[in-house]
Every structure is written in structure tokens, then in C-alpha cells.
py3Dmol code that shows the C-alpha trace and the ligand (Angstrom):
import py3Dmol

protein = """\
ATOM      1  CA  MET A   1      44.222 181.189 207.323  1.00  0.00           C
ATOM      2  CA  PHE A   2      41.442 179.631 209.258  1.00  0.00           C
ATOM      3  CA  SER A   3      39.528 178.672 206.151  1.00  0.00           C
ATOM      4  CA  PHE A   4      42.075 175.959 205.505  1.00  0.00           C
ATOM      5  CA  PHE A   5      41.044 174.062 208.569  1.00  0.00           C
ATOM      6  CA  LYS A   6      37.873 172.331 209.744  1.00  0.00           C
ATOM      7  CA  LYS A   7      37.242 171.707 213.400  1.00  0.00           C
ATOM      8  CA  LYS A   8      36.000 168.244 214.586  1.00  0.00           C
ATOM      9  CA  SER A   9      35.169 168.294 218.298  1.00  0.00           C
ATOM     10  CA  ASN A  10      38.373 169.752 219.848  1.00  0.00           C
ATOM     11  CA  ILE A  11      40.760 168.368 217.000  1.00  0.00           C
ATOM     12  CA  ILE A  12      41.496 170.799 214.065  1.00  0.00           C
ATOM     13  CA  LEU A  13      42.139 168.700 210.904  1.00  0.00           C
ATOM     14  CA  PRO A  14      43.991 170.128 207.924  1.00  0.00           C
ATOM     15  CA  GLU A  15      42.456 169.808 204.510  1.00  0.00           C
ATOM     16  CA  PRO A  16      44.418 166.979 202.871  1.00  0.00           C
ATOM     17  CA  PRO A  17      46.325 167.373 199.782  1.00  0.00           C
ATOM     18  CA  ASP A  18      44.663 166.212 196.338  1.00  0.00           C
ATOM     19  CA  LEU A  19      45.233 162.645 195.679  1.00  0.00           C
ATOM     20  CA  VAL A  20      45.687 163.350 191.905  1.00  0.00           C
ATOM     21  CA  VAL A  21      46.276 159.774 190.897  1.00  0.00           C
ATOM     22  CA  ASP A  22      44.221 156.572 191.334  1.00  0.00           C
ATOM     23  CA  LEU A  23      45.994 153.483 191.058  1.00  0.00           C
ATOM     24  CA  HIS A  24      43.339 150.767 191.476  1.00  0.00           C
ATOM     25  CA  SER A  25      40.200 150.423 189.433  1.00  0.00           C
ATOM     26  CA  HIS A  26      38.360 147.925 187.066  1.00  0.00           C
ATOM     27  CA  LEU A  27      37.615 150.221 184.194  1.00  0.00           C
ATOM     28  CA  ILE A  28      38.511 148.285 180.883  1.00  0.00           C
ATOM     29  CA  PRO A  29      35.142 146.966 179.892  1.00  0.00           C
ATOM     30  CA  GLY A  30      34.039 143.396 179.800  1.00  0.00           C
ATOM     31  CA  ILE A  31      37.419 141.805 181.006  1.00  0.00           C
ATOM     32  CA  ASP A  32      36.723 141.403 184.693  1.00  0.00           C
ATOM     33  CA  ASP A  33      33.997 142.150 187.273  1.00  0.00           C
ATOM     34  CA  GLY A  34      34.330 145.894 186.641  1.00  0.00           C
ATOM     35  CA  ALA A  35      32.733 147.929 183.897  1.00  0.00           C
ATOM     36  CA  LYS A  36      30.536 145.904 181.683  1.00  0.00           C
ATOM     37  CA  ASN A  37      30.580 147.930 178.609  1.00  0.00           C
ATOM     38  CA  ILE A  38      32.253 151.066 177.238  1.00  0.00           C
ATOM     39  CA  GLU A  39      29.461 153.381 178.185  1.00  0.00           C
ATOM     40  CA  GLU A  40      29.815 152.364 181.830  1.00  0.00           C
ATOM     41  CA  SER A  41      33.656 152.830 181.627  1.00  0.00           C
ATOM     42  CA  LEU A  42      33.265 156.281 180.330  1.00  0.00           C
ATOM     43  CA  LYS A  43      30.671 157.176 183.109  1.00  0.00           C
ATOM     44  CA  LEU A  44      33.105 155.894 185.749  1.00  0.00           C
ATOM     45  CA  LEU A  45      36.014 157.773 184.355  1.00  0.00           C
ATOM     46  CA  SER A  46      33.890 161.140 184.363  1.00  0.00           C
ATOM     47  CA  GLY A  47      33.027 160.285 187.958  1.00  0.00           C
ATOM     48  CA  LEU A  48      36.571 159.921 189.037  1.00  0.00           C
ATOM     49  CA  GLN A  49      37.495 163.102 187.007  1.00  0.00           C
ATOM     50  CA  SER A  50      34.777 165.013 188.959  1.00  0.00           C
ATOM     51  CA  LEU A  51      36.301 163.751 192.206  1.00  0.00           C
ATOM     52  CA  GLY A  52      39.518 165.734 191.218  1.00  0.00           C
ATOM     53  CA  TYR A  53      41.789 162.947 189.932  1.00  0.00           C
ATOM     54  CA  THR A  54      43.847 163.821 186.901  1.00  0.00           C
ATOM     55  CA  LYS A  55      45.432 160.476 186.253  1.00  0.00           C
ATOM     56  CA  VAL A  56      43.952 156.866 186.656  1.00  0.00           C
ATOM     57  CA  ILE A  57      45.888 153.713 186.432  1.00  0.00           C
ATOM     58  CA  THR A  58      43.337 150.992 186.053  1.00  0.00           C
ATOM     59  CA  THR A  59      44.069 147.556 187.166  1.00  0.00           C
ATOM     60  CA  PRO A  60      42.091 144.619 185.796  1.00  0.00           C
ATOM     61  CA  HIS A  61      42.151 141.348 187.517  1.00  0.00           C
ATOM     62  CA  ILE A  62      44.663 138.613 186.407  1.00  0.00           C
ATOM     63  CA  MET A  63      43.288 135.511 188.113  1.00  0.00           C
ATOM     64  CA  ILE A  64      43.682 131.974 186.693  1.00  0.00           C
ATOM     65  CA  ASP A  65      40.310 130.675 187.862  1.00  0.00           C
ATOM     66  CA  ALA A  66      38.237 133.708 187.034  1.00  0.00           C
ATOM     67  CA  TYR A  67      39.716 135.949 184.426  1.00  0.00           C
ATOM     68  CA  GLY A  68      42.056 134.937 181.493  1.00  0.00           C
ATOM     69  CA  ASN A  69      43.623 138.299 180.982  1.00  0.00           C
ATOM     70  CA  THR A  70      47.063 138.731 179.848  1.00  0.00           C
ATOM     71  CA  LYS A  71      49.486 141.698 179.543  1.00  0.00           C
ATOM     72  CA  LYS A  72      48.592 141.673 175.789  1.00  0.00           C
ATOM     73  CA  SER A  73      44.863 141.739 176.421  1.00  0.00           C
ATOM     74  CA  VAL A  74      44.961 144.440 179.054  1.00  0.00           C
ATOM     75  CA  LEU A  75      47.044 146.708 176.842  1.00  0.00           C
ATOM     76  CA  LYS A  76      44.565 146.114 173.959  1.00  0.00           C
ATOM     77  CA  GLY A  77      41.765 147.087 176.122  1.00  0.00           C
ATOM     78  CA  LEU A  78      43.643 150.156 177.436  1.00  0.00           C
ATOM     79  CA  GLU A  79      44.137 151.415 173.880  1.00  0.00           C
ATOM     80  CA  THR A  80      40.412 151.246 173.018  1.00  0.00           C
ATOM     81  CA  LEU A  81      39.533 152.870 176.389  1.00  0.00           C
ATOM     82  CA  LYS A  82      41.836 155.712 175.873  1.00  0.00           C
ATOM     83  CA  LYS A  83      40.610 156.294 172.355  1.00  0.00           C
ATOM     84  CA  ARG A  84      36.874 156.447 173.405  1.00  0.00           C
ATOM     85  CA  ALA A  85      37.620 158.542 176.520  1.00  0.00           C
ATOM     86  CA  GLU A  86      39.400 161.099 174.260  1.00  0.00           C
ATOM     87  CA  GLU A  87      36.373 161.243 171.969  1.00  0.00           C
ATOM     88  CA  ALA A  88      34.081 161.553 174.816  1.00  0.00           C
ATOM     89  CA  GLY A  89      36.115 164.676 175.993  1.00  0.00           C
ATOM     90  CA  ILE A  90      37.500 163.001 179.224  1.00  0.00           C
ATOM     91  CA  THR A  91      40.846 164.808 179.927  1.00  0.00           C
ATOM     92  CA  LEU A  92      42.153 162.149 182.440  1.00  0.00           C
ATOM     93  CA  CYS A  93      45.438 160.564 181.820  1.00  0.00           C
ATOM     94  CA  ILE A  94      44.669 156.853 181.524  1.00  0.00           C
ATOM     95  CA  ASP A  95      47.239 154.125 182.133  1.00  0.00           C
ATOM     96  CA  ALA A  96      46.891 150.439 183.030  1.00  0.00           C
ATOM     97  CA  ALA A  97      48.633 147.922 185.271  1.00  0.00           C
ATOM     98  CA  SER A  98      47.026 144.776 186.810  1.00  0.00           C
ATOM     99  CA  GLU A  99      45.761 143.386 190.099  1.00  0.00           C
ATOM    100  CA  TYR A 100      47.423 140.099 190.249  1.00  0.00           C
ATOM    101  CA  TYR A 101      45.667 137.191 192.372  1.00  0.00           C
ATOM    102  CA  LEU A 102      48.169 135.245 194.354  1.00  0.00           C
ATOM    103  CA  ASP A 103      47.653 131.829 192.528  1.00  0.00           C
ATOM    104  CA  GLU A 104      49.960 129.473 190.825  1.00  0.00           C
ATOM    105  CA  GLY A 105      50.012 131.738 187.919  1.00  0.00           C
ATOM    106  CA  LEU A 106      51.843 134.587 189.525  1.00  0.00           C
ATOM    107  CA  LEU A 107      55.159 133.234 190.178  1.00  0.00           C
ATOM    108  CA  PRO A 108      55.843 132.269 186.599  1.00  0.00           C
ATOM    109  CA  LEU A 109      54.831 135.691 185.324  1.00  0.00           C
ATOM    110  CA  ILE A 110      57.321 137.266 187.812  1.00  0.00           C
ATOM    111  CA  LYS A 111      60.130 134.939 186.703  1.00  0.00           C
ATOM    112  CA  LYS A 112      59.310 135.654 183.133  1.00  0.00           C
ATOM    113  CA  LYS A 113      58.984 139.383 183.879  1.00  0.00           C
ATOM    114  CA  GLU A 114      55.760 139.313 181.974  1.00  0.00           C
ATOM    115  CA  LEU A 115      54.031 141.901 184.289  1.00  0.00           C
ATOM    116  CA  LEU A 116      52.088 144.976 184.048  1.00  0.00           C
ATOM    117  CA  LEU A 117      53.304 147.146 186.807  1.00  0.00           C
ATOM    118  CA  ILE A 118      52.199 150.534 188.263  1.00  0.00           C
ATOM    119  CA  ASN A 119      54.751 153.037 187.071  1.00  0.00           C
ATOM    120  CA  ASN A 120      57.214 150.152 186.223  1.00  0.00           C
ATOM    121  CA  THR A 121      57.701 149.725 189.885  1.00  0.00           C
ATOM    122  CA  TYR A 122      54.886 148.558 191.920  1.00  0.00           C
ATOM    123  CA  LEU A 123      53.403 145.099 191.446  1.00  0.00           C
ATOM    124  CA  LEU A 124      49.780 145.271 192.909  1.00  0.00           C
ATOM    125  CA  PHE A 125      48.538 141.962 194.233  1.00  0.00           C
ATOM    126  CA  GLU A 126      45.776 140.436 196.205  1.00  0.00           C
ATOM    127  CA  THR A 127      45.030 137.262 198.019  1.00  0.00           C
ATOM    128  CA  SER A 128      42.105 135.254 199.121  1.00  0.00           C
ATOM    129  CA  TYR A 129      39.972 137.068 201.578  1.00  0.00           C
ATOM    130  CA  ASN A 130      39.526 134.246 204.022  1.00  0.00           C
ATOM    131  CA  HIS A 131      42.528 131.967 203.755  1.00  0.00           C
ATOM    132  CA  ARG A 132      46.041 132.967 204.482  1.00  0.00           C
ATOM    133  CA  PRO A 133      48.343 131.938 201.417  1.00  0.00           C
ATOM    134  CA  GLN A 134      51.286 129.765 202.630  1.00  0.00           C
ATOM    135  CA  GLN A 135      53.507 131.486 200.099  1.00  0.00           C
ATOM    136  CA  LEU A 136      52.615 135.040 200.984  1.00  0.00           C
ATOM    137  CA  GLU A 137      56.090 135.954 202.415  1.00  0.00           C
ATOM    138  CA  GLU A 138      57.676 133.861 199.547  1.00  0.00           C
ATOM    139  CA  ILE A 139      55.992 135.926 196.920  1.00  0.00           C
ATOM    140  CA  ILE A 140      56.987 139.174 198.567  1.00  0.00           C
ATOM    141  CA  PHE A 141      60.673 138.096 198.383  1.00  0.00           C
ATOM    142  CA  GLU A 142      60.453 136.962 194.832  1.00  0.00           C
ATOM    143  CA  ILE A 143      58.980 140.243 193.696  1.00  0.00           C
ATOM    144  CA  LEU A 144      61.693 142.180 195.696  1.00  0.00           C
ATOM    145  CA  ALA A 145      64.453 139.810 194.261  1.00  0.00           C
ATOM    146  CA  SER A 146      63.058 140.645 190.698  1.00  0.00           C
ATOM    147  CA  GLY A 147      63.651 144.432 191.395  1.00  0.00           C
ATOM    148  CA  TYR A 148      59.971 145.313 191.809  1.00  0.00           C
ATOM    149  CA  THR A 149      58.094 146.650 195.031  1.00  0.00           C
ATOM    150  CA  PRO A 150      55.151 144.476 196.228  1.00  0.00           C
ATOM    151  CA  LEU A 151      52.110 146.335 196.854  1.00  0.00           C
ATOM    152  CA  LEU A 152      49.344 144.531 198.632  1.00  0.00           C
ATOM    153  CA  ALA A 153      45.857 145.674 197.476  1.00  0.00           C
ATOM    154  CA  HIS A 154      43.294 146.519 200.255  1.00  0.00           C
ATOM    155  CA  PRO A 155      45.205 144.738 203.257  1.00  0.00           C
ATOM    156  CA  GLU A 156      42.354 145.647 205.480  1.00  0.00           C
ATOM    157  CA  ARG A 157      39.936 143.298 203.693  1.00  0.00           C
ATOM    158  CA  TYR A 158      41.602 140.106 204.550  1.00  0.00           C
ATOM    159  CA  ASN A 159      39.946 138.424 207.362  1.00  0.00           C
ATOM    160  CA  TYR A 160      43.018 136.254 208.104  1.00  0.00           C
ATOM    161  CA  ILE A 161      44.690 139.248 209.503  1.00  0.00           C
ATOM    162  CA  LYS A 162      43.673 139.684 212.979  1.00  0.00           C
ATOM    163  CA  ASN A 163      46.196 142.016 214.532  1.00  0.00           C
ATOM    164  CA  VAL A 164      48.228 144.930 213.615  1.00  0.00           C
ATOM    165  CA  ASP A 165      51.503 143.033 214.424  1.00  0.00           C
ATOM    166  CA  GLU A 166      50.921 140.922 211.327  1.00  0.00           C
ATOM    167  CA  TYR A 167      50.797 144.160 209.054  1.00  0.00           C
ATOM    168  CA  HIS A 168      54.160 145.355 210.785  1.00  0.00           C
ATOM    169  CA  ALA A 169      55.685 142.036 209.927  1.00  0.00           C
ATOM    170  CA  LEU A 170      54.716 142.104 206.320  1.00  0.00           C
ATOM    171  CA  LYS A 171      55.935 145.723 206.170  1.00  0.00           C
ATOM    172  CA  GLU A 172      59.290 144.591 207.791  1.00  0.00           C
ATOM    173  CA  ILE A 173      59.910 142.266 204.897  1.00  0.00           C
ATOM    174  CA  GLY A 174      59.163 144.919 202.230  1.00  0.00           C
ATOM    175  CA  ALA A 175      55.503 144.967 201.444  1.00  0.00           C
ATOM    176  CA  HIS A 176      53.784 148.334 200.655  1.00  0.00           C
ATOM    177  CA  PHE A 177      50.080 148.854 201.394  1.00  0.00           C
ATOM    178  CA  GLN A 178      47.318 150.232 199.294  1.00  0.00           C
ATOM    179  CA  VAL A 179      44.212 150.738 201.428  1.00  0.00           C
ATOM    180  CA  ASN A 180      40.717 151.317 199.710  1.00  0.00           C
ATOM    181  CA  ILE A 181      39.231 154.672 200.554  1.00  0.00           C
ATOM    182  CA  ASN A 182      35.804 153.044 200.649  1.00  0.00           C
ATOM    183  CA  SER A 183      36.895 150.870 203.774  1.00  0.00           C
ATOM    184  CA  PHE A 184      36.927 154.021 206.039  1.00  0.00           C
ATOM    185  CA  ASN A 185      33.099 154.264 206.328  1.00  0.00           C
ATOM    186  CA  GLY A 186      32.279 150.557 206.428  1.00  0.00           C
ATOM    187  CA  TYR A 187      31.351 150.024 202.769  1.00  0.00           C
ATOM    188  CA  TYR A 188      33.166 146.669 202.856  1.00  0.00           C
ATOM    189  CA  GLY A 189      31.882 145.769 206.314  1.00  0.00           C
ATOM    190  CA  SER A 190      33.167 146.133 209.979  1.00  0.00           C
ATOM    191  CA  HIS A 191      36.329 144.093 209.755  1.00  0.00           C
ATOM    192  CA  ALA A 192      37.823 146.239 206.577  1.00  0.00           C
ATOM    193  CA  LYS A 193      36.615 149.434 208.451  1.00  0.00           C
ATOM    194  CA  GLU A 194      38.286 148.506 211.613  1.00  0.00           C
ATOM    195  CA  TYR A 195      41.713 147.451 210.195  1.00  0.00           C
ATOM    196  CA  ALA A 196      41.586 150.494 207.668  1.00  0.00           C
ATOM    197  CA  HIS A 197      41.580 152.702 210.715  1.00  0.00           C
ATOM    198  CA  ALA A 198      44.157 150.656 212.477  1.00  0.00           C
ATOM    199  CA  LEU A 199      46.611 150.767 209.521  1.00  0.00           C
ATOM    200  CA  SER A 200      46.045 154.618 209.374  1.00  0.00           C
ATOM    201  CA  GLN A 201      46.630 155.109 212.884  1.00  0.00           C
ATOM    202  CA  HIS A 202      49.892 152.971 212.854  1.00  0.00           C
ATOM    203  CA  GLY A 203      51.177 155.176 209.869  1.00  0.00           C
ATOM    204  CA  LEU A 204      51.292 151.895 207.639  1.00  0.00           C
ATOM    205  CA  ILE A 205      49.409 153.184 204.498  1.00  0.00           C
ATOM    206  CA  ASP A 206      51.470 153.972 201.444  1.00  0.00           C
ATOM    207  CA  PHE A 207      48.639 154.506 198.809  1.00  0.00           C
ATOM    208  CA  LEU A 208      44.953 154.990 198.737  1.00  0.00           C
ATOM    209  CA  GLY A 209      42.844 153.344 196.226  1.00  0.00           C
ATOM    210  CA  SER A 210      39.274 153.678 194.779  1.00  0.00           C
ATOM    211  CA  ASP A 211      38.990 150.040 193.598  1.00  0.00           C
ATOM    212  CA  THR A 212      36.154 151.318 191.372  1.00  0.00           C
ATOM    213  CA  HIS A 213      34.028 148.612 189.856  1.00  0.00           C
ATOM    214  CA  HIS A 214      30.752 150.447 189.538  1.00  0.00           C
ATOM    215  CA  ARG A 215      29.031 153.761 190.199  1.00  0.00           C
ATOM    216  CA  LYS A 216      28.314 152.877 193.721  1.00  0.00           C
ATOM    217  CA  HIS A 217      31.962 153.049 194.630  1.00  0.00           C
ATOM    218  CA  ILE A 218      32.226 156.506 193.126  1.00  0.00           C
ATOM    219  CA  ASP A 219      29.203 157.617 195.135  1.00  0.00           C
ATOM    220  CA  ASN A 220      30.723 156.270 198.342  1.00  0.00           C
ATOM    221  CA  LEU A 221      34.054 157.801 197.544  1.00  0.00           C
ATOM    222  CA  LYS A 222      32.571 161.107 197.356  1.00  0.00           C
ATOM    223  CA  THR A 223      31.294 160.718 200.831  1.00  0.00           C
ATOM    224  CA  VAL A 224      34.458 159.437 202.226  1.00  0.00           C
ATOM    225  CA  LEU A 225      36.694 162.024 200.625  1.00  0.00           C
ATOM    226  CA  GLN A 226      34.673 164.897 202.249  1.00  0.00           C
ATOM    227  CA  SER A 227      34.695 163.257 205.794  1.00  0.00           C
ATOM    228  CA  ASP A 228      36.873 164.044 208.794  1.00  0.00           C
ATOM    229  CA  ASN A 229      37.732 160.239 208.963  1.00  0.00           C
ATOM    230  CA  TYR A 230      39.542 160.791 205.557  1.00  0.00           C
ATOM    231  CA  LYS A 231      41.396 163.797 206.718  1.00  0.00           C
ATOM    232  CA  GLU A 232      42.585 161.983 209.719  1.00  0.00           C
ATOM    233  CA  ILE A 233      44.522 159.613 207.506  1.00  0.00           C
ATOM    234  CA  TYR A 234      46.939 162.517 206.689  1.00  0.00           C
ATOM    235  CA  LEU A 235      47.826 162.997 210.385  1.00  0.00           C
ATOM    236  CA  HIS A 236      49.586 159.672 210.470  1.00  0.00           C
ATOM    237  CA  ASN A 237      50.602 158.697 206.951  1.00  0.00           C
ATOM    238  CA  THR A 238      52.616 159.962 203.991  1.00  0.00           C
ATOM    239  CA  ILE A 239      50.418 159.107 201.125  1.00  0.00           C
ATOM    240  CA  LYS A 240      52.243 158.504 198.006  1.00  0.00           C
ATOM    241  CA  ASN A 241      49.653 158.746 195.256  1.00  0.00           C
ATOM    242  CA  PRO A 242      50.881 162.150 193.905  1.00  0.00           C
ATOM    243  CA  THR A 243      54.267 160.507 193.170  1.00  0.00           C
ATOM    244  CA  LEU A 244      52.724 158.497 190.555  1.00  0.00           C
ATOM    245  CA  ILE A 245      51.969 161.488 188.203  1.00  0.00           C
TER     246      ILE A 245
END
"""
ligand_1 = """\
1
FE2
Fe 40.431 145.509 192.755
"""
view = py3Dmol.view(width=600, height=400)
view.addModel(protein, "pdb")
view.setStyle({"model": 0}, {"cartoon": {"style": "trace"}})
view.addModel(ligand_1, "xyz")
view.setStyle({"model": 1}, {"stick": {}})
view.zoomTo()
view.show()
């Protein structure tokens, strides 16, 4: 019985359940700032598999000013990735959605319903790191009105959010939150670390993502997944990753 528990000072932390599914990564080669070629993609997939994931929903950037990706181009890349992964003996289930940047291109895609969603439900989106978009609430309403669930990527990384009340306000209008696992040990700096822990302590986290772009992310994930910091997340949050299987 006691082998299931690890002691940290005077707090006994239960071992967390397996995440099983990762829902945020950049593994389709050459189409964004993630894997540069298929060899790197396969190494990253193997790395995620070795961490215990059985399914990966990879999410290339769709951002007007930086990456000209479309639903069609992402799905084409997914087919190639799946074929090469199978040939390489990788047993992970591989699917794709997208990480949409909140720019002028997003609303038309929502209106046209030309979207790549996580499990046909969650629209993963991100914003500028430094400037609060004026249309943040509006886009959340539009996503909900279209019948989808808005899922804000790495809310802890936005420097324009400076207190937990702002997260509560976004949650109250229907936003869901996907926090990056690597934020918990300071990989993205002190602001992201502080707010990842705050989101955790307030029970505001819905999903945990790897946001894997390259090998360093996998190495850091391994460290965090074995830490007491990570185990503490499960004391306050119901993590929904396994529902995406
Ligand atoms: Fe990302």
C-alpha cells in the first residue's frame, strides 16, 4: 500500500494517473517552428512514447503572419507522419488538430467551420504573449456559439495576465485551460512558473500539454513528470487528458 505514495516533507502525495494522451505539440516536419525534418519528428514521437503516452494529437501553428498552414496542408502532413512512424515501429496513435493564433484569420475560419479541432470538440488557440487582444472575450463567445469548446493554450505564459482573477473571469465565460507541463519547473521563466502553480492551486487546469517542439522539451518533461511539483497538480485539478483517448 505504502509503495503507491511518496513522502514530501510532511505531505504524502499519491502517484498521479498516466496522462495517456498529449494534445499539444509541433511534430509535423517543416511546417512550423517544431520538428525540422522527418527524422527529428520520429525521434520526438519515440521520446513521447517512452514517457508513457499512447496517443499524440499534434497541433501545428496556424498563424497568418508566420505560417501559411491550412486544414488541408496539416492533414497532408499528418498522413506522411503516420506512415513514416508506422514504418519506424512507433506504436503511438497519431492525430492532428491545430494551434490557432488569435489574429484576423481566426474568426473567418470559425464562421466557415474550416477548423481542425481536438477530438472534434476543443479549439486550441493562443494569443500574443505580451499584448492582451481586444477581441479575447469575443472570440471565446464565437467559438462557443459555433458549438465548440475554447481551449486556451498555455495561459500561464501570457505576461498581460497579472492576477488569478483574470483567469477566473475567462473560465466563467467558458474558456478551458491547457497548461504546459514544462512551465512547472521554470523552463519558460519565472512568470510562467508562478502562474502555472497559481492555476494549479486554484483548480483551474483542464489539460496538461507537452508543447513539444524539440528534444529539450522532452528532456525537461521527463524531469517534471517525476517531480513532486507535478504530483501536486492532481491534488487540486481534474486533468482531462485521458478523456481524449
Ligand atoms: Fe504550441
